[in-house]
N, C-alpha and C positions, 0 to 999 in steps of 0.2 A: 596319236590317238586323241580324239575329241572327247572332252568332258563337258557335261551340261549341268547348268544350275538354273532352276526355275525361281521366279519371284512374282509378286503381284497378287497373290491370293489374299483372301480375307472374308469378312462377313459383310453381306450386302442384302438389302431388302429386295423382295420380288419386284421385278420391273427395272431394277438397277443395272449398272454396268461395271465390269472389271476388265482390266487389260493385263494379261499375263505376259511375262517376258521369260525368255530362255537364253541365257548367255552361254556361248560356247567358247572353250579354250582350244587352242591348236590351230595350225595353219592350214588344215585341210577341210575346214568347215564348208567351204563353197562346193566341195565335191559330194556332199551328203544331201540326200533328200531328208526332209524333216516332217515329223508328225506330232500331233497332240492327241493324247488319250486321257481318259478319266476312269477312276475306279471308285465306286461307292462301296460301303461296308457290305460284305457278304455277296458281292456281285463280281462279274468278270470285268476285266479291263476293256473298255470300249473305245473304238476309234472315233475321233471327232473331226480331224482335219489333216490334210496332207498338202505339202508344197514341195515341188521338186527343186533341184539344186539351183536352178536359175530363177525360180519364181514364176516361170512361164506356165506351169501346170499346177492347178489347185483343185482339190476335191474335198467335199464335205459329206459327213454323215447326214442323213435326212433329218435326224433329230435336232440338228443345229443349223441347218441351211437357212440362210436369211437372217440369222441372229448372230452368228459367230463369223469372224473374219481372220484368216491367217495371213501373215506377211513375214518377210525376212529381209535382213540387211546384211549382205555378204561383206560389206566393208567393216561394220561394227560387230560381225559375228553374232548376230542375234536373230531370234525368231519370236514373233508375237502372236498372241491370240486375243483379239478384241471380242469381248462377250457382252452383248446387249440383250435387253428384255429377258433378264435372268429369271428362272423359275425355281421353286424349291427342289424340284427333281434334278436340277443341275448340281446340287450339292454332292461333292466328291473330292477326292484327291486328284489333281490334274498333273499329268506328266508330259514333258516333251521327250522326243526320241529321235535318233538319227539312224538312217539306213543308207548304205552305199547305193549310189544311183544305179538303178537297174533298167531305166528306160520305160518303166510302167508305174502306174499308181500303186502305192503300197499301203494297204489298210490293215494287215494282220499284225498283231504285236510281235509274233515270232520272227517277222522279217526285219525288225529293228534291233540293232546290235548294241546301241548305246542309249542309256536312259538317264534322265535326271532323277533327283531324289523325291520330287513331287512337291506340290504346294496345295494347301487345303483351300477349297472354295465352299463357303456355306451361304446358302440363300434362305433367308427367313421369309415366312409368309405374312 
């Protein structure tokens, strides 16, 4: 069973950048598709980015396309989210999640079976 731990969150000014990391334990990490989500207070958990098991398929939400970049390293069992041009509305708790590879892009939270504990990102104006 894979376990996930996020890191890299923090406080940044608008226009700044952060790089989130998600470290996975377990020997089956490379068989999972990975996603990044975020949840602001009082709001639903929103999909941000998806990367399939091999890194060959990537998909972004329109809200972050061109600003955020997802990547993974199956040797180091990590997935990253590089976030540039951050805006105050990007403030939220950010989660990485794992889904068994299904051969399709997965963007709904219910499709992900393993979640990290989350890391807070706060963007000041």
